[in-house]
N, C-alpha and C positions, 0 to 999 in steps of 0.2 A: 393362909399362907399360899395354900395349893391351888384357892382358886384365883388368889391373886396373881399369880404365876400361870395362870392357865390363860387369864385374862391378857396377862403381857405378851406372852406366845402367838395368841389368838390375834392381837393387834400386828404384833409384829409381821406374821404370817401371812395378813389381810393387806399390811404395805405393800410388803414384795411383790402377791403373787397382783394387785391394784397396777402398779406400776409393772409388769409384763405385758399384764393383759395391754396398757397404754403402748408400751414397744409396739406391739403385733398392730395396734389402730393406727399408729405412725408409721411401721412400715406401708402398711396400705395404702396411707394416706399419700404418702411421696412415692410407689411404685411407679406412677406414671413419667413421674421427672428424668429415671435411669440412674437415679445416684444415690449410693446408703450413705451419706455424710452425716444426713439429720439423725438416721437409725445408731450411728457410731458416735455423736455426740449422746444422745440419749442415751446411749449404753452406757456411756462410761460416769454419764451424769450418776444415773440409776447405781451405777458398782460404788462412784465413792460417796456417794448416798447413805448407802446400806452399810458402808463401814463407820461413817461418819455416827449415823444414828448407836450402831453397838458400843460405838467409845460414850456415848453421851447417855447410855442404858445402866452403864459399869459407874458414872460418873452422879455423886452425890446431888444432887439438883439444886441445894440448897447450896455450893459452892458456886454454881450460877449467879443466884440472889445477891451473895455477897459481892460480886463482880460487877453488881449493877450499873454503878456509876462506870464505868471503866466503860459494858456493853450501852449504857447508852451514849455517850460521848463517840464510841466509835460508828451506829450506824448513824447519830448525827452528821457525823464529818464524811462518809458516806452521802449522805443525802445533799449538802452541800456541795460535794462537792461533783454531784453529777449534775448542777444546774452551772458547773461551770465549763466542766469538759462532756458534757454528754452529748450522746447522738440518738438520732431516731425519730424523729419529728415528720422530717418528711413523710415516710412510714405509717406512722403510728401516731401523729399528733400530739406528740410528748416526747421531752428531752430525756426518757427515762434510764441509759445505759451508759454503760462505760467502757470503751474499746479496748479489751490490752490483744491487739495484735489478732488472733484466729480468733478469741475468745472474747465474749459481750456478756457483761455481768448486769444483773438489774438490782440497784441499791434495795428499793423499797420493798423487795419481795422478800432478801434480808433482816429489814428492819422490824417485820411483821412479826419472828419469832424476836429480835430482840426487844421491842417492845412490849409484846406479852411479859415478856423475864422481869424487864423494867419497872412493870407498871406492877405487877403482881407485888415485889419486893414498896414498892412504895405502898399498896393498899393493905398492905402485911404491916406495917409500920405506921399504918392510922384507921387499924381497922376497929379497935376500941371508940373512934370517936367522927368516923365516916363520914357521920349528917352536920359534921361543925362547916360553918361556911369558909372557914380557912382552910379546912381540908379540901374541902371538896373542890374552893378553887386552884389548891397546889394539883389536883387531880385532871382538871380541867388545863390548865398551864402544860401538866406533863406530857399529855396530846398534843399539845397545841404546838409545840414544836416541831416533832414526824409530819403532822398533818401540812401545817402550815408549809412547808419542805416541799412536800408532793403536791399541795393544790399548785405551787410556782413550776413546777414541770410543763406542764396541768395535769395532773394524772388522777380524775376526779373519782375512778372505778375503785383504783387504791385507796384511795380517801376513804370513798364509802367501807372499805373494809375493815381500814383501824376505826370507824366509829363504830360499827356494829360490835367488833370486839371489844371496845372500850365499854357498851351500853351491855354488853355478857354477863362483862369479869363484873361490874359496877351493880349488877343484880343478884351475883353469887356472894359478892362483899356485903350487902344487906344493906344498900342504899336506899334510903324510903320512897317508895311508888311516888309522891309528888312531883319529887325532882324531874322524874322521867317524864310526867303529864308537862310539868311547867318545860322543859328542852323539847318536847314535843310541840308544843303551841308555840313554842320559840322560833322552830325551825320553820313551821308553817309561814309564818308571818313574815321570814325573813323569804321564803320561795321567792317572789318574782324581782325582788332584787339576785338573788342567785343567778338567777334565769337573764338578768343582763351583763352578768360577769362570766357568762361562758360560752366559748367561743361558736362561732357559726356554724362548724360542722355536727358539735355536741350536740347546739340544740337541731340539728335536723334528726343528730340520731333521735331525741326522744320522739320528736311528731314523727318521726318515722316507724319507733316506735309501736307510738299509736295506729297509726297506718303504713305499712310499709309502701300501700298501692301507689303514696306521694313519689316515691320517688324508686320506679321499678327496675333502672339501669345506674340508680346513684345511691346514696346513702341505704334508702332501703335493698339492695343486689342480694346480697350475705341473707339476710334473714330471710329474703323469698325460697333462693336457693337452697338454705338448710332442710327450711321447712318442706320443701321436694323431695330432699334426699331425706329426711327425718319418715316423712309419710310414705312413701316408696319403700321403705324396708318390708313392711307389712308385719307379719308376727316374724319370721324367720330368716327374713335379707336379702340381700342378693348373692350373696357368699363374698369372702373376702379378696379385694383386688377387682371386685367383676361390677362396684357400682357406677352406675352412670354418670351421678352429678360429681362422682368423687375422682375417679377417673379420667374421665371426659376434661378434669379442670373446671368444669361451672362454680365452685363452691372457693372462693379467695379462703386462707387461711387455715384450712379442714386439715391441717396438724397441729393447732395453736387451739385457736380462740373457737373453733367449729368442728373440736372433736370428737364431741359424740354425735354429730350429725354423719361419720364416719360408720360407729357403728351402727346407728338408724339402720340406715341406707343398705351396709352390708350383712350385718346380722339382726337387723329389724328390730322386732317390739322385745323377744329376748334377749338379748345381748343387748341392748339401752337396757334394758330392768335387770341385768348380773350391774352392772356401772353404778345404779343405784343401790341395790341393795349392798356392793364393795363398801361404800363410801357414808351408806346407812349405818352399818356395823359399825363401824369404824367409829362415827359422832358416839353411835350409843354406849360404844364403851367408854369414850371420855367422858361423857356427860355425867354416865351411870356412876362411874368412879368420883369425879368431881364433887358431886352431892355425899360423897363417902370418906373425901380425906380427912384424915387425922387434922391434919395438918392447914391451918386456912393456906400457907404459901401455893399449897399443893395444889389442894380446889381450884387458888384463881387461874396457876398452870393452865390446867386441864382445860376448865373453862373459858380461857382464851384462846387456847388450841381448838377446841371443836368450834368456837363459834368462829375462826376463819373459815376453815372447814367446811359451815355450815352456808356462811352468806355467799363462799366461792362456788359451792356446788350447785345451792340454787341460781344463783346471777346466770351461771355459765349454761346450767342446763335448758336454764329458766328462757336465756337468748337465743337459742339456738331451736327453738320451738316457739319463738317469737311469745313469750308471755312478761320478758324481760327484757329492759335496752340493751345496745351493744355494748361492753363497755371495752373488751378485751382484756379481761380477767381469767384466768388462766383455770380449768378445772384440775385439782389438785390429782395427782397422780398419775394423769393421762394426757393431757395435753403436754407438746412438745415447748423445751428451755430447761435448759439447766438450772439456771436459777430459782425457778419454781422449783422442782423436782429435788434438788439440793437441800431450799427452804422446808419443802414438807418433809423430807425425814428426819431434819435436825427437830425437828418441830415433834415427831413421832419420840426419835430419840430422848428428847426431853419430859414428854410426857410418861417413857416408858422408865426415867430415872425415877418417878415422884409415884408410879406403881410398885419400884422395887423395895423402896426404903421402905425397912421394918417400922417403923412408925407408922407406915403409911392406914392403917383402920387399928 
């Protein structure tokens, strides 16, 4: 019990420390604009997120599982609504936001944790016969509902997050290896057809990922500037508020998609390593405990949350250093964005609820 409480406390502390570190980086990234509005919004989101996290920690996670149908309807309705009244395509290429006056929410972010909860409940209900064709088909259909709505935005980056979450949760649920092999082969076979349906800017992102110099002032500009920022920071960095690429506005999206580049240039390798260390420790706690949870439903939840953080962290950091294509996926706890930070804290709150239960181990 003492070990369990210590892990929960460590997870809580690391989450708060990471968000504060992210707030510092956002402050530096937006310093040249002379506005503190981004800092105020992010700070408010962090405070609200921490409160929600603590509330969810006190709540039995099994109550959420019992509400899985309501949660499924709620996030599905939001994903449908954003297709009708969503905004943001001109700036990002996807209609992924719902504008509520001065506040914009991104339903696909909240749908991630909603999906993890409902998919965990589904897996728990079929855990003894997960490898039957009927149950596999129903699980795929469960994924297909939010996935198809997200692809219609279109938001291929978030769609990949959902797919990765599903793969990891199915693995923890005991799906046989042959099904993963079949799915992998099917994906490779369908890749040429998927390419045909990609928008031109999405194709350019992939081509530029392979060779940023193909469009140094266009699609490859952000990646080139990000790599310059990270590389120029060397070991200790140039100091907060002193980065050339950052403060002279050479790097677009520096407080959102490319927040890792801010740490790289201004705090150097050590500052970047601290981000990786914080996220890795959080993920390690989740994965380790997912393997030890007594109740299968709790294991699935922890595995899903860990998968979400793993994919988003690797993809975001990878695109900042040029080893992954640019997708617009935020770096958990660090990137600017109310929907992202709230979703991350909600996820940690649900994870803490699993850790806290007396029948945890």
